[in-house]
C-alpha positions in Angstrom: 49.4 165.6 172.7 52.3 163.5 174.1 55.5 162.2 172.6 53.9 158.8 171.7 51.2 160.4 169.7 53.5 162.9 168.0 55.8 160.0 166.9 52.9 157.9 165.6 52.0 160.7 163.3 55.5 160.3 161.8 55.1 156.4 161.4 57.4 155.9 164.4 56.6 153.4 167.1 58.1 154.6 170.4 57.7 153.8 174.1 58.9 155.5 177.2 61.6 153.7 179.3 62.7 154.3 182.8 66.5 154.4 183.1 66.2 154.1 186.9 63.9 151.0 186.9 65.3 149.7 183.6 61.8 148.9 182.3 59.4 150.0 179.6 56.5 152.1 180.7 53.4 150.9 179.0 51.1 152.6 178.3 53.6 155.3 177.4 53.9 158.1 179.8 56.2 161.0 180.5 56.8 159.5 184.0 57.7 156.0 185.2 54.7 154.2 186.7 57.0 152.6 189.2 59.2 155.3 190.6 57.5 158.4 189.0 60.9 159.4 187.6 61.7 160.9 184.2 61.7 158.6 181.2 63.5 158.4 178.0 61.8 157.7 174.7 63.1 155.0 172.3 62.1 153.1 169.2 60.3 149.8 169.8 61.1 146.9 167.6 58.6 146.6 164.7 58.9 142.8 164.9 56.3 141.1 167.0 54.1 138.1 167.4 50.4 137.4 166.8 48.6 137.0 170.1 44.9 136.9 168.9 42.9 137.7 165.8 39.4 138.0 164.6 37.7 138.7 161.3 34.8 141.1 160.5 33.7 141.2 156.8 37.0 141.4 154.9 39.1 143.0 157.7 41.2 141.0 160.1 41.9 142.6 163.5 44.6 141.4 165.8 46.4 141.9 169.0 50.2 141.9 168.5 52.9 141.8 171.1 56.3 143.6 170.9 59.3 143.2 173.1 57.5 140.6 175.3 55.4 143.3 176.9 53.7 145.8 174.7 50.4 144.6 173.3 48.5 146.7 170.7 45.5 146.1 168.5 45.3 146.8 164.8 44.6 145.5 161.3 46.4 142.5 160.0 47.2 142.0 156.3 47.7 138.3 155.7 48.1 138.0 152.0 48.1 134.3 151.1 49.2 133.2 154.5 46.9 131.7 157.1 47.3 133.5 160.5 48.2 131.4 163.5 48.6 132.4 167.1 52.3 132.9 167.9 53.2 133.7 164.3 55.8 136.4 163.6 54.5 139.7 162.2 55.8 143.1 161.5 54.3 146.6 162.2 54.3 148.0 158.7 52.6 151.3 159.4 51.3 153.4 162.3 49.7 156.8 162.6 47.6 158.9 164.8 44.4 160.9 164.0 41.9 160.8 166.9 43.5 157.5 168.1 46.5 155.4 167.3 46.2 153.2 164.2 48.4 150.2 163.7 48.8 148.0 160.6 50.6 144.6 160.6 51.7 142.1 158.1 52.6 138.4 158.7 56.2 137.4 158.1 
C-alpha cells in the first residue's frame, strides 16, 4: 500500500509533488513521472469544480477537478441544489478499502 492509499484511509486527500520539476504527480507515485526523482507528499485542496455528472437510480456520480489538474470520480450529494458543470464543490469524505472512495458536496 502506498502513501496515497494510507492517507485516504485517514480521510486525507494527498498527492505527490516533485520539488525538482515543481509539479504534481498524478496519479500519485513515489517518484516523479518526469524526472524520476523523489517526491514530497502534500495535502490537496478539498475545494474543486464539477466537470461531469451522471445519475443512476438515486445516486449521482461525478468527475471533480482539484488544483486545475487532478480529476477523480466519486459520489455527489446535491441536497436541494441542481448540479451544473463548472459548479464549485467540496470533497467532504474520502477513504480506501479495495479502491479509493470519494464523496463530494455542492457549494
